[in-house]
C-alpha positions, -999 to 999 in steps of 0.1 A, spaced: 0 0 0 28 25 8 44 17 -26 11 26 -44 9 58 -25 45 66 -31 40 60 -69 8 82 -69 26 110 -51 56 108 -74 34 108 -105 22 143 -95 57 156 -100 75 160 -133 108 178 -130 98 191 -96 67 207 -111 32 199 -98 9 188 -126 -24 206 -123 -57 187 -124 -72 187 -158 -92 220 -164 -129 218 -168 -157 237 -186 -166 268 -167 -132 275 -152 -113 307 -160 -85 297 -183 -50 303 -167 -31 330 -184 3 322 -200 27 335 -226 46 314 -252 68 323 -281 53 312 -313 75 297 -341 72 328 -362 90 348 -333 59 366 -320 46 362 -285 12 347 -277 -3 359 -245 -38 344 -236 -50 375 -218 -44 397 -248 -73 381 -266 -98 386 -238 -126 408 -251 -113 404 -287 -121 367 -297 -122 332 -286 -90 310 -285 -88 274 -296 -58 258 -278 -47 223 -290 -19 205 -273 -1 181 -297 31 163 -307 47 155 -341 47 118 -335 11 116 -323 -12 96 -348 -45 114 -337 -27 148 -340 -16 140 -376 -52 130 -384 -65 163 -369 -40 186 -387 -61 189 -420 -92 199 -400 -71 225 -381 -60 239 -415 -96 241 -425 -107 258 -393 -79 284 -396 -90 291 -432 -126 295 -423 -126 311 -388 -93 330 -384 -111 363 -378 -134 348 -352 -110 324 -333 -73 323 -326 -60 289 -331 -28 280 -313 -12 245 -315 11 241 -285 36 213 -289 40 197 -255 78 192 -260 73 156 -248 98 135 -269 97 162 -295 121 189 -306 120 222 -324 137 204 -355 108 181 -359 80 207 -362 90 222 -396 87 187 -411 53 183 -397 43 219 -409 56 211 -444 39 176 -446 5 190 -434 8 225 -450 -2 241 -417 -15 276 -418 -21 281 -380 1 293 -352 24 269 -335 44 272 -302 67 248 -285 62 245 -248 99 236 -241 95 227 -205 59 216 -207 50 243 -182 17 254 -200 10 217 -208 11 210 -170 -7 242 -161 -36 230 -182 -35 195 -168 -29 178 -202 -21 141 -198 -22 131 -235 -24 145 -270 -43 158 -287 -61 177 -260 -79 209 -268 -96 238 -250 -119 264 -263 -115 297 -243 -143 321 -250 -139 358 -255 -144 362 -217 -115 339 -208 -137 311 -197 -131 274 -209 -163 266 -228 -154 232 -242 -127 206 -238 -119 183 -268 -143 178 -298 -141 215 -306 -137 210 -343 -171 194 -344 -189 222 -326 -170 254 -336 -193 265 -365 -224 262 -343 -211 278 -312 -185 305 -324 -209 333 -323 -220 324 -287 -184 321 -276 -176 355 -290 -202 374 -270 -187 396 -243 -205 390 -210 -202 416 -183 -188 399 -152 -178 408 -117 -147 391 -106 -144 355 -116 -180 346 -108 -190 339 -144 -192 302 -150 -202 285 -183 -236 270 -178 -233 238 -196 -210 216 -217 -212 216 -255 -221 189 -279 -224 185 -317 -262 189 -313 -265 220 -291 -255 255 -290 -236 263 -257 
């Protein structure tokens, strides 16, 4: 029993960093800044009040990530003015040199950042890839995963500024393919 507890406690630490619990719908998205591959800085809080953010955590070697890449290219083409798409490479068994090959192979047209020390990956509680979060214009997580299936139906709702006092605003429900949220 002590061994199981020790393994559980140790699994919470990666490089002496605590891994946060996975974030949920209704939570305020933690702010962060990362350098994008084009050299510009992405700062989540800069988009509050401007447009929604679609964050997707991925890796170059991840089969489902490769399968999702063409859909992300399509989303970027159709919705770039309404949603900022940022693909965050977790840095897990990946390197900056692998990403250009991925970009070339899939003709990516969306922003990419490398989370060198996986700090943002851990902050968001990401345990596997791909994992995605839709952060609405108010900074609230409105959907976790499945975003490419619901984006077209929900983007206008996600881009409505809601007056709020402090962090009391909570998203009222989860999204599905069939419902507006």
